[in-house]
C-alpha positions as CSV (number, residue, x, y, z in Angstrom):
1,A,0.0,0.0,0.0
2,S,2.8,2.4,0.8
3,G,4.5,1.5,-2.5
4,A,1.3,2.3,-4.3
5,L,1.0,5.7,-2.6
6,R,4.7,6.6,-3.2
7,A,4.3,5.7,-6.9
8,G,1.5,8.2,-7.3
9,A,-1.8,6.5,-6.7
10,G,-4.1,9.3,-5.4
11,V,-6.3,7.1,-3.2
12,V,-5.1,3.9,-1.5
13,T,-7.2,1.8,0.7
14,V,-6.2,-1.4,2.5
15,S,-9.0,-4.0,2.8
16,C,-8.5,-6.3,5.8
17,P,-10.5,-8.4,8.4
18,A,-12.0,-6.3,11.2
19,S,-9.6,-7.9,13.7
20,A,-6.7,-6.2,11.8
21,L,-8.3,-2.8,11.3
22,L,-6.9,-1.1,14.3
23,V,-3.3,-2.4,13.7
24,H,-3.4,-1.0,10.1
25,A,-5.0,2.2,11.2
26,C,-2.2,2.8,13.7
27,H,0.6,2.2,11.3
28,L,-0.6,3.6,8.0
29,T,-0.7,7.4,7.2
30,A,-2.4,8.8,4.1
31,I,-3.8,5.3,3.5
32,M,-7.3,4.4,4.3
33,V,-8.4,1.1,5.8
34,Q,-11.7,-0.7,5.5
35,A,-12.8,-4.0,7.1
36,C,-14.3,-6.5,4.7
37,E,-15.3,-9.7,6.4
38,S,-17.5,-11.4,3.8
39,L,-17.0,-11.9,0.1
40,D,-20.0,-9.7,-0.5
41,E,-18.5,-6.9,1.5
42,F,-15.3,-7.3,-0.5
43,K,-17.2,-7.2,-3.8
44,Q,-18.9,-3.9,-2.7
45,F,-15.6,-2.5,-1.6
46,L,-13.8,-3.0,-4.9
47,P,-15.5,-0.3,-7.0
48,G,-15.9,2.0,-4.1
49,R,-13.9,5.2,-3.3
50,K,-13.1,5.6,-7.0
51,H,-10.8,2.6,-7.1
52,N,-9.7,1.6,-10.6
53,A,-7.0,-1.0,-9.7
54,V,-6.5,-3.7,-7.1
55,V,-3.4,-5.4,-5.8
56,I,-4.1,-8.7,-4.1
57,G,-1.9,-11.3,-2.5
58,P,0.6,-10.0,-0.1
59,G,-0.4,-11.0,3.4
60,N,-3.7,-12.7,2.3
61,G,-2.8,-16.3,3.2
62,I,-3.3,-19.3,0.9
63,G,-6.8,-20.7,1.0
64,E,-10.4,-20.5,-0.2
65,R,-10.9,-16.9,1.2
66,T,-8.1,-15.6,-1.0
67,R,-9.1,-17.6,-4.1
68,E,-12.6,-16.1,-3.8
69,R,-11.3,-12.6,-3.5
70,V,-8.9,-13.0,-6.4
71,L,-11.7,-14.2,-8.7
72,A,-14.0,-11.4,-7.4
73,A,-11.2,-8.8,-8.2
74,L,-10.8,-10.3,-11.7
75,E,-14.6,-10.1,-12.3
76,S,-14.8,-6.5,-11.0
77,G,-13.5,-4.9,-14.2
78,L,-10.7,-3.2,-12.3
79,A,-7.1,-3.5,-13.4
80,C,-5.4,-6.2,-11.2
81,V,-2.0,-7.1,-9.9
82,L,-1.8,-10.6,-8.5
83,D,1.2,-11.4,-6.2
84,A,2.3,-13.8,-3.5
85,D,-0.7,-15.7,-2.0
86,A,-3.0,-14.7,-4.9
87,L,-0.8,-16.8,-7.1
88,G,0.0,-19.5,-4.5
89,C,-3.7,-20.3,-3.9
90,F,-4.1,-21.4,-7.5
91,S,-1.0,-23.7,-7.7
92,D,-3.3,-26.8,-7.7
93,S,-5.6,-25.3,-10.4
94,P,-3.9,-22.6,-12.4
95,Q,-6.3,-22.9,-15.3
96,V,-9.1,-21.6,-13.1
97,L,-7.1,-18.5,-12.6
98,F,-6.1,-18.2,-16.3
99,D,-9.7,-18.6,-17.4
100,A,-10.8,-15.7,-15.1
101,I,-8.2,-13.3,-16.6
102,D,-9.6,-11.3,-19.5
103,R,-7.6,-8.0,-19.6
104,N,-5.4,-5.6,-17.8
105,C,-3.8,-8.0,-15.3
106,I,-0.2,-8.4,-14.1
107,L,1.1,-11.5,-12.4
108,T,4.3,-11.1,-10.4
109,P,5.8,-14.6,-9.6
110,H,9.2,-15.3,-8.3
111,E,10.8,-18.6,-9.5
112,G,9.0,-20.9,-7.0
113,E,5.6,-19.3,-7.6
114,F,6.2,-19.4,-11.4
115,D,7.1,-23.1,-11.2
116,R,4.0,-23.9,-9.2
117,L,1.7,-21.9,-11.6
118,F,3.2,-22.8,-15.0
119,G,5.3,-25.9,-14.2
120,G,8.9,-26.4,-15.4
121,A,10.3,-23.0,-14.7
122,T,13.6,-24.3,-16.1
123,Q,13.7,-26.2,-19.3
124,D,16.7,-27.5,-21.1
125,G,17.6,-25.3,-24.1
126,V,14.7,-22.8,-23.5
127,S,15.6,-19.3,-22.3
128,K,13.9,-17.6,-19.4
129,T,12.6,-15.1,-22.0
130,E,10.8,-17.7,-23.9
131,I,9.4,-19.4,-20.8
132,A,8.0,-16.0,-19.6
133,R,6.6,-15.3,-23.1
134,S,4.9,-18.7,-23.1
135,A,3.5,-18.0,-19.6
136,A,2.1,-14.7,-20.6
137,D,0.4,-16.3,-23.7
138,Q,-1.0,-19.2,-21.5
139,S,-2.4,-16.9,-18.8
140,G,-3.5,-13.9,-20.8
141,A,-1.7,-11.6,-18.3
142,V,1.5,-9.6,-18.3
143,V,4.0,-11.7,-16.4
144,I,6.8,-10.2,-14.3
145,Y,9.0,-13.3,-13.8
146,K,11.2,-12.0,-11.0
147,G,14.8,-12.7,-10.3
148,A,18.3,-11.3,-10.7
149,D,17.3,-10.9,-14.4
150,T,13.6,-10.1,-14.3
151,V,11.7,-10.8,-17.5
152,I,8.5,-8.9,-18.2
153,A,6.4,-10.6,-20.9
154,A,3.0,-9.6,-22.5
155,P,0.5,-12.0,-24.1
156,D,1.1,-10.2,-27.5
157,G,4.8,-11.4,-27.4
158,R,6.5,-8.2,-26.2
159,V,9.3,-8.9,-23.8
160,A,11.6,-6.7,-21.7
161,I,14.5,-7.8,-19.5
162,N,15.9,-6.0,-16.4
163,H,19.3,-7.4,-15.7
164,N,20.7,-4.9,-13.1
165,A,18.8,-5.8,-10.0
166,P,20.9,-5.2,-6.8
167,A,21.3,-8.0,-4.3
168,W,19.3,-6.2,-1.6
169,L,16.1,-6.7,-3.7
170,S,16.2,-10.4,-2.7
171,T,14.7,-9.4,0.6
172,A,11.2,-10.5,1.8
173,G,8.7,-7.8,1.0
174,S,10.5,-6.2,-1.9
175,G,8.2,-8.0,-4.3
176,D,5.2,-6.6,-2.4
177,V,6.5,-3.1,-3.0
178,L,6.9,-4.0,-6.7
179,A,3.2,-5.1,-6.8
180,G,2.2,-1.8,-5.2
181,F,4.2,0.2,-7.8
182,A,2.6,-1.8,-10.6
183,G,-0.9,-1.3,-9.2
184,S,-0.4,2.4,-8.8
185,L,0.7,2.8,-12.4
186,L,-2.3,0.8,-13.6
187,A,-4.5,3.0,-11.5
188,Q,-3.0,6.1,-13.2
189,G,-4.0,4.7,-16.6
190,M,-0.7,3.2,-17.8
191,P,-1.2,0.0,-19.9
192,A,-0.3,-3.2,-18.2
193,F,3.0,-4.0,-20.1
194,E,4.3,-0.5,-19.7
195,A,3.2,-0.4,-16.0
196,A,5.0,-3.7,-15.3
197,C,8.2,-2.5,-17.0
198,T,8.1,0.9,-15.2
199,A,7.4,-0.8,-11.8
200,V,10.4,-3.2,-12.3
């Protein structure tokens, strides 16, 4: 959420269970918080407060609750960034996720998440670029395949490579900030591939 705010999103709201509301409210400044206990509350929350993009995954936990919210976010018509647990909770049924993606979506897997979603993250004689391009085509989303050489691939075949990532980015939480950056750029109207490249 802080990453999204720093990257220029005008309005950022954290959705959380009521039990976490006070914790977030005490730590977040210039970021709103709203409790959403049920799936229906979450569906009503999504288009509220002039939201036009959603980042889902970091801190959500892997399970049916997260799966339902990811599918609701994809159905909402908002631009989406799916990270962390939003990817992990579909590792046993990735096609369900891919079938729900229809436009303006960014997936941000690291190697382990990529392997669980797409299988065979490393293939003999096939470059990371081609693997990422295939994943983007298969999922219908822009894929940020994170690593020391991060590959950004779009379903239309465009690819960009960032090869100068410093070692300190291999810290837990840096990917969450990347997701916030990408969500912020989508919220500002940047197309998904350009938003992904700029965020990286």
